[in-house]
C-alpha positions, 0 to 999 in steps of 0.5 A, a space after each residue: 409275679 408280685 412279691 410280698 414285702 416282709 413286715 420287718 423289711 417294710 418296718 425298717 423303711 417306715 421307721 426311717 421315714 416316720 420315726 415312732 410310727 411302727 409298733 411291731 412286725 410279724 411275718 408279712 404284717 406291719 403294725 403302725 400307730 393308728 394316729 400315724 396311718 396317714 403318714 405311713 401310707 403317704 410315705 408308702 405311696 409317694 416314695 420312690 422304691 415303694 410306690 404303693 399306688 393301689 389300695 386293694 382293701 381296708 377291713 377290720 377285725 373286732 378282737 373285743 379289747 381293740 379293733 384291728 384295721 387292715 390295709 392291703 397295698 400293692 405297687 403295680 410298678 414295683 410288683 410288690 405288696 404289703 399288709 399294714 395293720 393298726 390297733 384301735 382301742 376303745 368301743 365308744 368312738 374308735 377312730 383313725 385318719 382317713 386315707 381317702 386323700 391318698 387313694 380314692 378307692 378308700 372312700 367306699 371301703 372306709 364307709 363300709 368299715 364305719 357302717 359295719 364295725 363302727 370305726 370312724 375315719 377322721 377327715 373322710 369327706 362323706 362318712 355315712 352308712 353305705 349298706 344299712 340305713 341312716 339311724 340303724 342301731 349299732 354296727 352289726 359286725 361287732 362282737 358285742 352287737 345285739 340284733 336290732 329289734 324288729 
């Protein structure tokens, strides 16, 4: 059975390894500074005892004031899971570092978040639309999206 690591427990480990990266924790979630997401994910993947070798999913939520990018991680060897979140502010060019260098499975997931929500992943090797065509106006899962003209 996989045990979910509480945000506070995870946060204490991350604070030690990545000082200043943790913003908050609540329940099973840990919020990290968006510019530090790669460092935190690398720590969680490569550190003995953590060993989060599986990125289950990356998704995003539009809260109008900010986007929240959510990472679900699992350690298949330690049998535990974690939820990381990063708040990205700004509607024009919201961005945070790509984690494709850590988990290849992030490739398509980051492209989907970019395509539908407009959150850019800096350092992504091929950040282009995956569901909609190039030149499509806007990002249709944003709350401020207006339907494209027909």
